[in-house]
C-alpha angles and dihedrals in degrees: 000000000000129000089255091055090051090051090051093050091050090051114175090004094059098097092038091058106025098039099041119126116192127215092190123077105004118231090233088072093059132088096237121214113246144129091293095045096117093047093047099045110026110029090077093048132089092258110124124237094261092052092049088050090051091050089049090051090054094049095043101057134087130006093322093052112146094005097102091241133106135218110185128179109216119193110170090123093110086076106020095048101016123261096257094050091048105039105030091089088059112013093189088083093068080082108076093211091067090056091056092043091054091052091049097044090043092058095241124167091228147346119237120199147127129302090254097049096048096037091055092062102021099117091051101044115014090093093046102053130012114263123218110192115207103218102191137035146179103243113210104201096088114102125241088036121249136186115231134129113227131181117260101187146338136292089234090058091053090050092047092057091053101256116167091200144015126218131203141175128227121190099217113204092024122122089247096047096102091058092045092050092053093046095049095042088057092044093050092048090054092044089055091049088056091047101254124135121236132227121188125202097213100198125169118218131172128123089227089065087076098078130177093337097315123106110219098178089110096038112141096230099054097035087052090052089051087053090051092053089047094056089044089064087049103258107169094205128025123213114202139162115255107260116253100183142355142225102065092143092055098040096047094035102227139117124011131295139151133239090236089066088070101033108034105017102042145012134190091274111111092230092055091046091052092044089058087057089051091049089057090054087071091280090303099315086122107047119244115218117184124213123246096225131213123329113268099184120233094013095057096099096049092041092052093048091049091051090050092050091050093048094047096045090047092055099260126148103231148289134295101204126174124144095043087059107037099038091071138053113303095246092053092045091054091047091052093049090048092049091055091047090050089061090059092044093050108102091197090068112073141152116306 
């Protein structure tokens, strides 16, 4: 897809996103994704040779191979959002093999899913596309409903099935977050010892973060702090929702922040909000991949392309996009994944 096609898909937002020049955090301060990203950011770290090789495997697969960017298909929705709610729009995806096939045919760097999904087809596909095993989940069968991430297997099991990386979620701000931080920090340390890379879903969850009619769960300031805790426990890649607003600390009146966060380090422009997330990933040393969000129907393609443009121009490392792709016919899902990848391949789109 050409630059002109991307402009057309963005419509009235094209100039707002593609022409934006920031006066906040300058791009020269970032560790920019590129062909030498692993060498520049990880060779001087404590990551062992096997982990660096696993990271290299992730970055050197699919249509974005060698670009420094990632396109990952995540399908843990059978647990996180219930199988019926996730797969009823396209029942073929009750079969795990079709999940892996979509990631392969869609040119993704990797497929991320549950122990059960990836284990069921590991011997057939683990050598054909990098596996990312999601090691914990929020199960939704308990009534009344609750929000807690619990372990679903072992790191050894992920390694045995040939995974190059493990993924996990922490609900930062939740009453169970302290336990989750300790559990995942230990799990990631062991995964690194075995040579697997680590990806952390840094989600913020607390009912108090909905304040006076405004939902701050995707506020730039607190999602960025979640990112910062994530890289502190040595996540190699951070998955985060694209920020939709800012100022949660001030509005809710908790924690600590600084006025410069809102005046000199960010603005209300989506690229600046996302760049503040990148800054909290050690200025991009740990790659930030934003999530694609729920399927919105006819607007999915333009929405996904816009998210990719924001992430790329902010200094992010890619998208991890699932429901927008697999809750539609296969051909359309592949086209959507390819359109997102084309944003990262387009040399006319660079950091703001």
